[in-house]
N, CA, C and O of each residue as an XYZ file, in Angstrom:
908
protein
N      55.563   -118.625     41.831
C      54.308   -118.343     42.521
C      53.468   -119.614     42.596
O      53.272   -120.305     41.596
N      52.974   -119.910     43.803
C      52.056   -121.023     43.976
C      50.628   -120.470     44.025
O      50.334   -119.547     44.785
N      49.762   -121.039     43.216
C      48.383   -120.547     43.141
C      47.422   -121.674     43.497
O      47.549   -122.798     43.010
N      46.469   -121.355     44.347
C      45.466   -122.336     44.767
C      44.080   -121.699     44.697
O      43.869   -120.584     45.175
N      43.146   -122.421     44.097
C      41.765   -121.936     44.069
C      41.106   -122.337     45.389
O      41.020   -123.524     45.703
N      40.645   -121.360     46.154
C      40.089   -121.646     47.473
C      38.567   -121.607     47.502
O      37.952   -122.063     48.465
N      37.954   -121.062     46.444
C      36.495   -121.029     46.322
C      36.180   -120.745     44.859
O      37.086   -120.549     44.048
N      34.892   -120.726     44.526
C      34.515   -120.530     43.129
C      35.088   -119.239     42.562
O      35.488   -119.186     41.398
N      35.127   -118.201     43.390
C      35.628   -116.901     42.923
C      36.713   -116.381     43.855
O      36.771   -115.186     44.145
N      37.573   -117.284     44.323
C      38.639   -116.870     45.237
C      39.900   -117.684     44.976
O      39.843   -118.883     44.704
N      41.047   -116.997     45.067
C      42.341   -117.640     44.866
C      43.323   -117.189     45.943
O      43.212   -116.095     46.497
N      44.282   -118.060     46.220
C      45.425   -117.729     47.050
C      46.667   -117.796     46.173
O      46.932   -118.815     45.535
N      47.431   -116.698     46.145
C      48.667   -116.659     45.364
C      49.822   -116.399     46.318
O      49.865   -115.371     46.994
N      50.752   -117.341     46.366
C      51.859   -117.256     47.316
C      53.182   -117.050     46.582
O      53.565   -117.849     45.727
N      53.872   -115.964     46.931
C      55.192   -115.688     46.364
C      56.242   -116.422     47.199
O      56.232   -116.354     48.428
N      57.144   -117.123     46.517
C      58.108   -117.964     47.225
C      59.401   -117.241     47.569
O      60.231   -117.773     48.305
N      59.581   -116.030     47.042
C      60.769   -115.255     47.392
C      60.468   -113.776     47.177
O      59.534   -113.417     46.461
N      61.272   -112.930     47.807
C      61.095   -111.491     47.614
C      61.417   -111.106     46.171
O      60.769   -110.220     45.614
N      62.404   -111.756     45.561
C      62.747   -111.470     44.167
C      61.551   -111.746     43.253
O      61.261   -110.972     42.341
N      60.866   -112.857     43.510
C      59.701   -113.197     42.692
C      58.604   -112.149     42.859
O      57.959   -111.752     41.889
N      58.399   -111.707     44.097
C      57.392   -110.679     44.365
C      57.738   -109.379     43.642
O      56.878   -108.764     43.012
N      58.987   -108.972     43.736
C      59.403   -107.720     43.080
C      59.313   -107.831     41.552
O      58.974   -106.860     40.875
N      59.614   -109.002     41.021
C      59.525   -109.187     39.576
C      58.076   -109.102     39.105
O      57.796   -108.498     38.069
N      57.151   -109.705     39.861
C      55.733   -109.609     39.507
C      55.270   -108.168     39.594
O      54.441   -107.736     38.793
N      55.790   -107.422     40.548
C      55.442   -106.001     40.643
C      55.968   -105.246     39.433
O      55.263   -104.420     38.854
N      57.211   -105.530     39.053
C      57.811   -104.823     37.905
C      57.023   -105.080     36.627
O      56.772   -104.163     35.846
N      56.639   -106.331     36.425
C      55.978   -106.696     35.168
C      54.487   -106.376     35.157
O      53.943   -105.981     34.126
N      53.819   -106.547     36.316
C      52.356   -106.488     36.304
C      51.748   -105.593     37.378
O      50.979   -104.687     37.058
N      52.079   -105.829     38.639
C      51.424   -105.092     39.720
C      51.596   -103.581     39.589
O      50.692   -102.817     39.930
N      52.750   -103.156     39.098
C      52.993   -101.718     38.935
C      52.018   -101.093     37.949
O      51.827    -99.877     37.938
N      51.398   -101.937     37.114
C      50.405   -101.460     36.152
C      48.996   -101.912     36.546
O      48.097   -101.990     35.708
N      48.822   -102.210     37.847
C      47.535   -102.647     38.392
C      47.036   -103.908     37.690
O      45.854   -104.037     37.370
N      47.965   -104.830     37.461
C      47.631   -106.114     36.840
C      48.265   -107.234     37.659
O      49.147   -107.005     38.487
N      47.787   -108.452     37.403
C      48.335   -109.610     38.092
C      48.185   -110.834     37.203
O      47.137   -111.046     36.592
N      49.240   -111.636     37.136
C      49.213   -112.869     36.358
C      49.174   -114.048     37.315
O      50.096   -114.253     38.103
N      48.082   -114.832     37.237
C      47.961   -116.032     38.054
C      48.304   -117.248     37.207
O      47.653   -117.512     36.196
N      49.313   -117.976     37.616
C      49.686   -119.205     36.917
C      48.813   -120.334     37.458
O      49.001   -120.783     38.589
N      47.858   -120.791     36.648
C      46.909   -121.795     37.113
C      46.293   -122.534     35.928
O      46.203   -122.002     34.822
N      45.883   -123.739     36.181
C      45.159   -124.503     35.150
C      43.649   -124.313     35.288
O      42.877   -124.817     34.473
N      43.239   -123.588     36.316
C      41.810   -123.340     36.522
C      41.287   -122.389     35.446
O      41.998   -121.490     34.998
N      40.038   -122.601     35.040
C      39.422   -121.699     34.067
C      38.378   -120.837     34.769
O      37.601   -121.314     35.596
N      38.385   -119.557     34.417
C      37.453   -118.601     35.009
C      36.916   -117.724     33.895
O      37.674   -117.281     33.032
N      35.622   -117.469     33.905
C      34.991   -116.670     32.851
C      35.517   -115.245     32.860
O      35.832   -114.681     33.907
N      35.604   -114.674     31.651
C      36.011   -113.276     31.536
C      35.071   -112.379     32.329
O      33.874   -112.645     32.436
N      35.640   -111.311     32.881
C      34.919   -110.276     33.626
C      34.436   -110.749     35.001
O      33.690   -110.040     35.676
N      34.864   -111.951     35.415
C      34.529   -112.411     36.764
C      35.360   -111.636     37.786
O      36.565   -111.455     37.610
N      34.706   -111.181     38.852
C      35.418   -110.514     39.938
C      35.870   -111.561     40.948
O      35.067   -112.360     41.432
N      37.151   -111.549     41.258
C      37.735   -112.531     42.160
C      38.235   -111.877     43.447
O      38.665   -110.723     43.453
N      38.169   -112.636     44.520
C      38.835   -112.256     45.761
C      40.171   -112.992     45.782
O      40.211   -114.223     45.766
N      41.253   -112.238     45.816
C      42.586   -112.841     45.750
C      43.370   -112.493     47.008
O      43.514   -111.326     47.369
N      43.868   -113.526     47.660
C      44.760   -113.333     48.800
C      46.192   -113.481     48.318
O      46.566   -114.525     47.782
N      46.994   -112.440     48.505
C      48.406   -112.483     48.155
C      49.208   -112.748     49.423
O      49.012   -112.085     50.441
N      50.100   -113.708     49.355
C      50.918   -114.064     50.515
C      52.388   -113.897     50.180
O      52.876   -114.444     49.190
N      53.086   -113.142     51.005
C      54.507   -112.906     50.781
C      55.351   -114.081     51.222
O      54.827   -115.024     51.815
N      56.647   -114.048     50.946
C      57.528   -115.184     51.254
C      57.674   -115.463     52.746
O      58.070   -116.563     53.134
N      57.356   -114.469     53.593
C      57.444   -114.693     55.043
C      56.083   -114.941     55.675
O      55.957   -114.974     56.899
N      55.055   -115.115     54.831
C      53.726   -115.424     55.347
C      52.795   -114.240     55.470
O      51.634   -114.425     55.835
N      53.254   -113.016     55.179
C      52.387   -111.851     55.237
C      51.313   -111.944     54.155
O      51.574   -112.427     53.053
N      50.116   -111.483     54.474
C      49.013   -111.584     53.523
C      48.309   -110.243     53.337
O      48.264   -109.422     54.253
N      47.763   -110.035     52.145
C      46.891   -108.903     51.881
C      45.820   -109.369     50.911
O      46.095   -110.172     50.020
N      44.609   -108.875     51.074
C      43.476   -109.287     50.251
C      43.119   -108.200     49.247
O      43.030   -107.024     49.598
N      42.915   -108.599     48.003
C      42.580   -107.638     46.954
C      41.390   -108.159     46.149
O      41.046   -109.340     46.207
N      40.773   -107.250     45.399
C      39.733   -107.614     44.430
C      40.318   -107.439     43.041
O      41.026   -106.467     42.774
N      40.022   -108.380     42.159
C      40.573   -108.321     40.802
C      39.565   -108.892     39.818
O      38.726   -109.717     40.179
N      39.657   -108.441     38.567
C      38.729   -108.863     37.522
C      39.478   -109.604     36.423
O      40.535   -109.159     35.975
N      38.932   -110.729     35.990
C      39.549   -111.511     34.919
C      39.409   -110.750     33.606
O      38.299   -110.405     33.200
N      40.545   -110.486     32.937
C      40.511   -109.718     31.686
C      41.011   -110.515     30.489
O      40.799   -110.114     29.345
N      41.680   -111.655     30.746
C      42.171   -112.454     29.614
C      42.583   -113.838     30.101
O      42.969   -114.039     31.253
N      42.485   -114.781     29.170
C      43.005   -116.128     29.432
C      44.410   -116.205     28.858
O      44.643   -115.775     27.728
N      45.346   -116.747     29.622
C      46.729   -116.880     29.192
C      47.048   -118.358     28.945
O      46.338   -119.231     29.444
N      48.090   -118.642     28.194
C      48.443   -120.056     27.950
C      48.694   -120.833     29.245
O      48.433   -122.033     29.320
N      49.202   -120.133     30.260
C      49.525   -120.824     31.509
C      48.741   -120.290     32.707
O      49.111   -120.538     33.855
N      47.656   -119.557     32.441
C      46.896   -119.024     33.566
C      45.884   -117.980     33.158
O      45.294   -118.058     32.080
N      45.682   -116.995     34.028
C      44.714   -115.930     33.748
C      45.330   -114.576     34.095
O      46.162   -114.454     34.994
N      44.887   -113.566     33.344
C      45.345   -112.199     33.580
C      44.247   -111.441     34.310
O      43.072   -111.534     33.956
N      44.648   -110.682     35.344
C      43.685   -109.950     36.163
C      43.980   -108.462     36.144
O      45.133   -108.034     36.084
N      42.905   -107.685     36.196
C      43.023   -106.253     36.449
C      42.758   -106.049     37.934
O      41.707   -106.433     38.448
N      43.709   -105.449     38.606
C      43.633   -105.296     40.060
C      42.982   -103.964     40.408
O      43.286   -102.938     39.800
N      42.088   -103.987     41.388
C      41.337   -102.789     41.752
C      42.034   -101.937     42.803
O      41.399   -101.113     43.461
N      43.346   -102.137     42.961
C      44.115   -101.352     43.921
C      45.433   -100.928     43.295
O      45.846   -101.462     42.265
N      46.088    -99.961     43.930
C      47.382    -99.495     43.463
C      48.443   -100.563     43.724
O      48.635   -100.989     44.863
N      49.122   -100.989     42.673
C      50.100   -102.058     42.798
C      51.279   -101.713     43.684
O      51.822   -102.580     44.369
N      51.682   -100.435     43.673
C      52.793   -100.017     44.529
C      52.429   -100.169     46.000
O      53.253   -100.574     46.820
N      51.172    -99.835     46.320
C      50.732    -99.957     47.709
C      50.657   -101.424     48.133
O      50.972   -101.761     49.275
N      50.241   -102.293     47.211
C      50.199   -103.726     47.521
C      51.603   -104.226     47.844
O      51.808   -104.942     48.825
N      52.564   -103.842     47.014
C      53.947   -104.255     47.247
C      54.447   -103.751     48.594
O      55.076   -104.501     49.341
N      54.175   -102.496     48.909
C      54.630   -101.922     50.168
C      54.018   -102.647     51.356
O      54.695   -102.889     52.354
N      52.732   -102.995     51.252
C      52.087   -103.699     52.364
C      52.731   -105.060     52.586
O      53.007   -105.447     53.721
N      52.967   -105.781     51.500
C      53.572   -107.107     51.642
C      54.991   -107.019     52.186
O      55.375   -107.798     53.058
N      55.766   -106.073     51.675
C      57.145   -105.949     52.143
C      57.203   -105.444     53.573
O      58.043   -105.892     54.354
N      56.314   -104.509     53.930
C      56.299   -103.991     55.301
C      55.940   -105.093     56.280
O      56.559   -105.208     57.338
N      54.945   -105.907     55.939
C      54.559   -106.997     56.823
C      55.640   -108.057     56.885
O      55.876   -108.644     57.941
N      56.301   -108.306     55.764
C      57.397   -109.269     55.772
C      58.528   -108.776     56.681
O      59.168   -109.561     57.380
N      58.759   -107.460     56.657
C      59.795   -106.905     57.518
C      59.442   -107.130     58.980
O      60.305   -107.474     59.787
N      58.154   -106.932     59.324
C      57.732   -107.168     60.699
C      57.955   -108.624     61.094
O      58.385   -108.912     62.211
N      57.660   -109.545     60.166
C      57.865   -110.960     60.453
C      59.346   -111.241     60.669
O      59.720   -111.993     61.568
N      60.186   -110.629     59.834
C      61.618   -110.825     59.984
C      62.115   -110.256     61.314
O      62.995   -110.833     61.954
N      61.542   -109.117     61.723
C      61.895   -108.523     63.010
C      61.525   -109.458     64.145
O      62.296   -109.628     65.089
N      60.348   -110.069     64.058
C      59.905   -111.009     65.078
C      60.873   -112.197     65.171
O      61.277   -112.595     66.263
N      61.234   -112.752     64.013
C      62.162   -113.884     64.011
C      63.511   -113.491     64.610
O      64.118   -114.260     65.355
N      63.971   -112.284     64.276
C      65.275   -111.833     64.777
C      65.255   -111.643     66.291
O      66.187   -112.049     66.985
N      64.195   -111.028     66.799
C      64.124   -110.767     68.239
C      63.960   -112.065     69.025
O      64.516   -112.214     70.113
N      63.192   -113.003     68.468
C      63.025   -114.293     69.144
C      64.356   -115.031     69.303
O      64.538   -115.817     70.233
N      65.276   -114.764     68.380
C      66.565   -115.453     68.408
C      67.567   -114.798     69.360
O      68.634   -115.355     69.614
N      67.228   -113.615     69.888
C      68.155   -112.908     70.772
C      68.188   -113.549     72.156
O      67.198   -114.113     72.622
N      69.345   -113.450     72.799
C      69.436   -113.824     74.204
C      68.783   -112.731     75.046
O      68.528   -111.633     74.552
N      68.512   -113.033     76.330
C      67.903   -112.016     77.187
C      68.816   -110.803     77.335
O      68.329   -109.673     77.370
N      70.109   -111.008     77.422
C      71.039   -109.877     77.525
C      70.983   -109.021     76.274
O      71.021   -107.794     76.363
N      70.893   -109.644     75.116
C      70.801   -108.892     73.860
C      69.490   -108.113     73.799
O      69.455   -106.996     73.283
N      68.410   -108.698     74.324
C      67.135   -107.980     74.370
C      67.225   -106.757     75.278
O      66.682   -105.700     74.958
N      67.908   -106.901     76.403
C      68.074   -105.774     77.322
C      68.834   -104.628     76.651
O      68.486   -103.460     76.822
N      69.858   -104.967     75.899
C      70.643   -103.944     75.212
C      69.848   -103.291     74.085
O      69.971   -102.091     73.840
N      69.032   -104.095     73.401
C      68.226   -103.562     72.306
C      67.110   -102.668     72.816
O      66.798   -101.656     72.188
N      66.500   -103.020     73.947
C      65.301   -102.325     74.428
C      65.512   -100.828     74.600
O      64.596   -100.049     74.338
N      66.689   -100.408     75.031
C      66.923    -98.991     75.314
C      67.048    -98.151     74.047
O      67.018    -96.922     74.109
N      67.191    -98.816     72.887
C      67.346    -98.062     71.639
C      66.415    -98.585     70.539
O      66.527    -98.169     69.386
N      65.499    -99.492     70.888
C      64.658   -100.158     69.895
C      63.752    -99.187     69.153
O      63.285    -98.197     69.716
N      63.509    -99.488     67.871
C      62.549    -98.737     67.079
C      61.138    -99.222     67.403
O      60.962   -100.196     68.136
N      60.127    -98.532     66.848
C      58.742    -98.819     67.205
C      58.361   -100.282     66.966
O      57.752   -100.910     67.832
N      58.714   -100.831     65.792
C      58.331   -102.215     65.499
C      59.007   -103.184     66.462
O      58.421   -104.197     66.845
N      60.238   -102.873     66.852
C      60.946   -103.718     67.814
C      60.347   -103.571     69.205
O      60.232   -104.548     69.944
N      59.967   -102.349     69.560
C      59.362   -102.135     70.887
C      58.040   -102.880     71.007
O      57.723   -103.421     72.067
N      57.266   -102.911     69.921
C      55.975   -103.600     69.953
C      56.152   -105.068     70.305
O      55.308   -105.648     70.988
N      57.231   -105.670     69.850
C      57.497   -107.081     70.148
C      58.100   -107.249     71.536
O      57.746   -108.178     72.261
N      59.002   -106.358     71.903
C      59.633   -106.458     73.222
C      58.632   -106.222     74.343
O      58.817   -106.731     75.448
N      57.578   -105.463     74.080
C      56.541   -105.229     75.088
C      55.830   -106.523     75.480
O      55.204   -106.592     76.538
N      55.926   -107.551     74.628
C      55.284   -108.831     74.912
C      56.204   -109.783     75.676
O      55.807   -110.898     76.013
N      57.433   -109.342     75.946
C      58.397   -110.221     76.608
C      57.982   -110.446     78.060
O      57.457   -109.545     78.715
N      58.224   -111.656     78.551
C      57.820   -111.982     79.922
C      58.912   -111.709     80.955
O      58.764   -112.053     82.127
N      60.000   -111.093     80.519
C      61.084   -110.746     81.441
C      60.913   -109.289     81.880
O      61.067   -108.388     81.056
N      60.601   -109.035     83.152
C      60.409   -107.650     83.612
C      61.617   -106.763     83.373
O      61.477   -105.546     83.252
N      62.798   -107.354     83.303
C      64.006   -106.557     83.041
C      63.951   -105.922     81.653
O      64.421   -104.802     81.456
N      63.376   -106.641     80.701
C      63.235   -106.097     79.348
C      62.267   -104.915     79.367
O      62.511   -103.895     78.721
N      61.170   -105.056     80.110
C      60.198   -103.962     80.194
C      60.817   -102.746     80.873
O      60.579   -101.616     80.447
N      61.600   -102.960     81.911
C      62.282   -101.840     82.567
C      63.242   -101.147     81.610
O      63.345    -99.920     81.604
N      63.935   -101.925     80.811
C      64.859   -101.338     79.836
C      64.110   -100.526     78.791
O      64.596    -99.487     78.343
N      62.934   -100.992     78.403
C      62.122   -100.235     77.447
C      61.755    -98.864     78.005
O      61.704    -97.885     77.259
N      61.501    -98.785     79.306
C      61.149    -97.502     79.916
C      62.305    -96.509     79.862
O      62.096    -95.308     80.030
N      63.508    -96.992     79.632
C      64.676    -96.116     79.492
C      64.865    -95.660     78.044
O      65.740    -94.844     77.754
N      64.043    -96.190     77.143
C      64.144    -95.807     75.729
C      63.537    -94.409     75.547
O      62.354    -94.220     75.829
N      64.310    -93.441     75.090
C      63.799    -92.065     74.989
C      62.662    -91.904     73.977
O      61.964    -90.889     73.981
N      62.476    -92.909     73.106
C      61.437    -92.798     72.080
C      60.142    -93.521     72.458
O      59.191    -93.531     71.676
N      60.095    -94.118     73.640
C      58.883    -94.833     74.023
C      57.721    -93.852     74.132
O      57.896    -92.732     74.612
N      56.546    -94.263     73.694
C      55.383    -93.374     73.663
C      54.476    -93.641     74.859
O      54.590    -94.667     75.530
N      53.578    -92.698     75.110
C      52.608    -92.853     76.194
C      51.721    -94.068     75.941
O      51.373    -94.793     76.873
N      51.359    -94.287     74.681
C      50.524    -95.445     74.344
C      51.231    -96.752     74.694
O      50.605    -97.700     75.168
N      52.535    -96.793     74.455
C      53.302    -97.999     74.774
C      53.418    -98.194     76.286
O      53.380    -99.321     76.779
N      53.560    -97.093     77.012
C      53.610    -97.184     78.474
C      52.272    -97.685     79.018
O      52.239    -98.465     79.970
N      51.170    -97.237     78.414
C      49.852    -97.713     78.846
C      49.719    -99.212     78.615
O      49.147    -99.920     79.444
N      50.242    -99.697     77.495
C      50.234   -101.142     77.241
C      51.039   -101.877     78.301
O      50.629   -102.934     78.783
N      52.181   -101.316     78.659
C      53.005   -101.951     79.678
C      52.301   -101.941     81.032
O      52.413   -102.893     81.805
N      51.578   -100.865     81.311
C      50.868   -100.764     82.586
C      49.760   -101.816     82.701
O      49.333   -102.149     83.806
N      49.298   -102.336     81.564
C      48.281   -103.391     81.568
C      48.889   -104.786     81.645
O      48.170   -105.768     81.834
N      50.194   -104.878     81.502
C      50.857   -106.170     81.341
C      50.706   -107.060     82.578
O      50.746   -106.593     83.716
N      50.533   -108.335     82.316
C      50.495   -109.306     83.416
C      51.888   -109.521     84.000
O      52.034   -110.190     85.023
N      52.912   -108.959     83.358
C      54.279   -109.082     83.845
C      54.722   -107.820     84.604
O      55.905   -107.653     84.900
N      53.773   -106.946     84.912
C      54.082   -105.737     85.674
C      54.653   -106.108     87.038
O      54.164   -107.023     87.702
N      55.694   -105.386     87.447
C      56.292   -105.589     88.766
C      56.275   -104.273     89.540
O      55.952   -103.217     88.997
N      56.632   -104.365     90.822
C      56.723   -103.150     91.650
C      57.684   -102.147     91.014
O      57.393   -100.953     90.953
N      58.817   -102.634     90.548
C      59.837   -101.730     89.989
C      59.315   -101.018     88.745
O      59.535    -99.819     88.575
N      58.626   -101.752     87.880
C      58.091   -101.134     86.663
C      57.040   -100.099     87.020
O      57.066    -98.979     86.508
N      56.114   -100.468     87.896
C      55.071    -99.525     88.302
C      55.669    -98.294     88.957
O      55.183    -97.182     88.747
N      56.717    -98.476     89.748
C      57.359    -97.356     90.442
C      57.961    -96.377     89.444
O      57.821    -95.164     89.602
N      58.638    -96.901     88.408
C      59.229    -96.022     87.392
C      58.134    -95.235     86.674
O      58.284    -94.037     86.436
N      57.039    -95.902     86.331
C      55.946    -95.218     85.646
C      55.327    -94.150     86.548
O      55.057    -93.036     86.102
N      55.106    -94.493     87.809
C      54.470    -93.561     88.739
C      55.299    -92.296     88.947
O      54.750    -91.230     89.223
N      56.606    -92.412     88.816
C      57.490    -91.261     89.067
C      57.658    -90.355     87.847
O      58.312    -89.315     87.932
N      57.074    -90.746     86.715
C      57.227    -89.960     85.480
C      55.961    -89.146     85.227
O      54.926    -89.697     84.853
N      56.049    -87.839     85.431
C      54.868    -86.977     85.295
C      54.296    -87.021     83.887
O      53.080    -86.937     83.712
N      55.161    -87.152     82.874
C      54.663    -87.138     81.495
C      53.821    -88.369     81.195
O      52.967    -88.327     80.310
N      54.044    -89.457     81.912
C      53.234    -90.663     81.717
C      52.002    -90.646     82.608
O      50.915    -91.027     82.174
N      52.162    -90.210     83.842
C      51.032    -90.210     84.764
C      50.009    -89.128     84.448
O      48.905    -89.141     84.992
N      50.366    -88.193     83.574
C      49.371    -87.199     83.139
C      48.365    -87.810     82.174
O      47.348    -87.193     81.858
N      48.649    -89.020     81.708
C      47.751    -89.706     80.773
C      46.712    -90.516     81.543
O      47.061    -91.350     82.379
N      45.444    -90.266     81.259
C      44.369    -91.012     81.912
C      44.438    -92.488     81.538
O      44.095    -93.347     82.350
N      44.878    -92.796     80.313
C      44.979    -94.189     79.890
C      46.000    -94.949     80.738
O      45.772    -96.104     81.100
N      47.115    -94.308     81.052
C      48.131    -94.953     81.884
C      47.593    -95.176     83.293
O      47.765    -96.257     83.856
N      46.941    -94.160     83.868
C      46.418    -94.297     85.232
C      45.331    -95.369     85.299
O      45.281    -96.152     86.247
N      44.464    -95.398     84.291
C      43.417    -96.424     84.262
C      44.024    -97.825     84.147
O      43.576    -98.763     84.805
N      45.043    -97.947     83.306
C      45.680    -99.251     83.120
C      46.296    -99.739     84.428
O      46.185   -100.916     84.771
N      46.938    -98.840     85.149
C      47.578    -99.223     86.402
C      46.554    -99.625     87.460
O      46.712   -100.654     88.118
N      45.518    -98.828     87.625
C      44.598    -99.109     88.729
C      43.771   -100.363     88.474
O      43.280   -100.979     89.420
N      43.610   -100.745     87.220
C      42.849   -101.957     86.907
C      43.732   -103.196     86.794
O      43.236   -104.303     86.586
N      45.039   -103.004     86.931
C      45.952   -104.144     86.857
C      46.160   -104.709     88.266
O      46.671   -104.003     89.135
N      45.779   -105.948     88.504
C      45.945   -106.517     89.847
C      47.400   -106.617     90.283
O      47.678   -106.808     91.467
N      48.336   -106.491     89.337
C      49.754   -106.541     89.690
C      50.266   -105.194     90.234
O      51.364   -105.129     90.788
N      49.479   -104.129     90.077
C      49.890   -102.826     90.591
C      49.855   -102.849     92.116
O      48.846   -103.246     92.697
N      50.931   -102.434     92.773
C      50.924   -102.401     94.239
C      49.753   -101.573     94.762
O      49.407   -100.535     94.199
N      49.157   -102.050     95.842
C      47.957   -101.411     96.386
C      48.203    -99.944     96.744
O      47.340    -99.097     96.516
N      49.366    -99.646     97.299
C      49.671    -98.259     97.680
C      49.660    -97.339     96.461
O      49.213    -96.195     96.547
N      50.151    -97.837     95.328
C      50.144    -97.034     94.111
C      48.709    -96.813     93.632
O      48.342    -95.708     93.232
N      47.910    -97.868     93.677
C      46.526    -97.753     93.223
C      45.749    -96.732     94.061
O      44.935    -95.977     93.528
N      46.001    -96.713     95.364
C      45.321    -95.754     96.238
C      45.732    -94.321     95.919
O      44.930    -93.399     96.074
N      46.971    -94.124     95.474
C      47.409    -92.782     95.078
C      46.770    -92.352     93.760
O      46.527    -91.165     93.543
N      46.498    -93.318     92.880
C      45.910    -93.008     91.579
C      44.415    -92.694     91.707
O      43.892    -91.839     90.992
N      43.735    -93.387     92.618
C      42.280    -93.294     92.726
C      41.745    -91.861     92.758
O      40.802    -91.567     92.023
N      42.301    -90.946     93.579
C      41.744    -89.581     93.632
C      41.900    -88.790     92.340
O      41.266    -87.748     92.169
N      42.744    -89.280     91.423
C      42.983    -88.544     90.176
C      42.049    -88.974     89.053
O      42.088    -88.412     87.959
N      41.209    -89.972     89.323
C      40.354    -90.520     88.269
C      39.018    -89.792     88.194
O      38.548    -89.261     89.200
N      38.402    -89.761     87.020
C      37.054    -89.198     86.876
C      36.049    -89.992     87.718
O      36.274    -91.163     88.023
N      34.953    -89.350     88.084
C      33.943    -89.999     88.917
C      33.405    -91.272     88.276
O      33.102    -92.234     88.982
N      33.284    -91.295     86.971
C      32.755    -92.481     86.295
C      33.654    -93.682     86.547
O      33.164    -94.792     86.753
N      34.965    -93.468     86.533
C      35.897    -94.562     86.807
C      35.809    -95.003     88.261
O      35.860    -96.195     88.565
N      35.678    -94.036     89.149
C      35.592    -94.365     90.575
C      34.326    -95.173     90.851
O      34.355    -96.132     91.622
N      33.221    -94.789     90.226
C      31.968    -95.536     90.413
C      32.112    -96.969     89.897
O      31.611    -97.909     90.514
N      32.795    -97.129     88.767
C      33.002    -98.469     88.211
C      33.816    -99.333     89.167
O      33.538   -100.520     89.335
N      34.824    -98.727     89.791
C      35.651    -99.474     90.747
C      34.842    -99.813     91.992
O      34.946   -100.919     92.522
N      34.032    -98.857     92.460
C      33.210    -99.105     93.644
C      32.188   -100.206     93.394
O      31.822   -100.941     94.311
N      31.735   -100.316     92.169
C      30.703   -101.294     91.829
C      31.293   -102.670     91.517
O      30.730   -103.691     91.912
N      32.411   -102.699     90.819
C      32.894   -103.983     90.311
C      34.372   -104.229     90.585
O      34.957   -105.137     89.993
N      34.985   -103.457     91.453
C      36.399   -103.655     91.754
C      36.651   -104.997     92.424
O      35.798   -105.504     93.152
N      37.810   -105.564     92.178
C      38.142   -106.877     92.753
C      39.005   -106.763     94.007
O      39.021   -107.676     94.832
N      39.717   -105.655     94.157
C      40.502   -105.413     95.358
C      39.618   -104.699     96.373
O      39.192   -103.571     96.125
N      39.330   -105.337     97.518
C      38.369   -104.787     98.467
C      38.849   -103.479     99.075
O      38.032   -102.598     99.343
N      40.157   -103.324     99.302
C      40.664   -102.076     99.868
C      40.434   -100.922     98.886
O      39.984    -99.846     99.279
N      40.743   -101.154     97.613
C      40.544   -100.123     96.596
C      39.044    -99.854     96.413
O      38.624    -98.705     96.271
N      38.268   -100.896     96.418
C      36.812   -100.756     96.258
C      36.216    -99.914     97.384
O      35.392    -99.035     97.134
N      36.630   -100.181     98.626
C      36.122    -99.415     99.762
C      36.589    -97.968     99.702
O      35.842    -97.062    100.073
N      37.811    -97.739     99.243
C      38.310    -96.360     99.102
C      37.489    -95.613     98.052
O      37.207    -94.426     98.214
N      37.109    -96.300     96.986
C      36.278    -95.670     95.964
C      34.903    -95.324     96.526
O      34.366    -94.255     96.237
N      34.327    -96.227     97.333
C      33.025    -95.952     97.955
C      33.111    -94.754     98.891
O      32.209    -93.915     98.897
N      34.172    -94.656     99.678
C      34.326    -93.532    100.589
C      34.450    -92.222     99.835
O      33.925    -91.196    100.266
N      35.142    -92.260     98.714
C      35.282    -91.024     97.930
C      33.932    -90.570     97.413
O      33.603    -89.385     97.466
N      33.150    -91.518     96.913
C      31.824    -91.169     96.377
C      30.902    -90.680     97.480
O      30.122    -89.751     97.267
N      30.979    -91.289     98.649
C      30.127    -90.868     99.776
C      30.525    -89.516    100.304
O      29.699    -88.798    100.868
N      31.810    -89.150    100.126
C      32.282    -87.863    100.624
C      31.949    -86.700     99.730
O      32.175    -85.545    100.093
N      31.406    -86.994     98.549
C      31.059    -85.902     97.614
C      29.673    -85.353     97.901
O      29.219    -84.436     97.218
């Protein structure tokens, strides 16, 4: 463990391997304790802000109280459940590992993964700039409406992606998806005009007032005038 004092009452403790993290949990964190290896001296009963960093760079912030001076550091009582701290660090490390793994994939491998990707993998693939990957994600039976709404906001939206979304009643029944599409300048104008009549009046007024596409803006004004 590498320990650095970052302020008068703050420390950064970095675990250099998962084994080291698990060992610290077995010995101390599981009992809501933490051992900081440091030459710094801190008064007993001082409350510290401690940032724990996992081997892949994941971080979590905890509060801890100095309870004893050790020959090679200080002993802390942690104000959180040690099992939960371990889970947070390992879960975030897993996400980092997923990111590294997906970044290393070829585009063809990403296309194959997208149709069966789990939630953490889909969250990363949604950021891909290849529209083919986004289209493949839409074929994933586990994709959620929230994820489709994110895709509808994407600057990488294409006619094909918008067309697939527009044809799916389960997605177009979501106001978030329709709002995302109509406010995305990449959405084909014909699709936006079909969405406009389905929006609440408040959304239509916003488009009439501040819309950037003049055809859509004028259609919104006509709808409001016709009421």
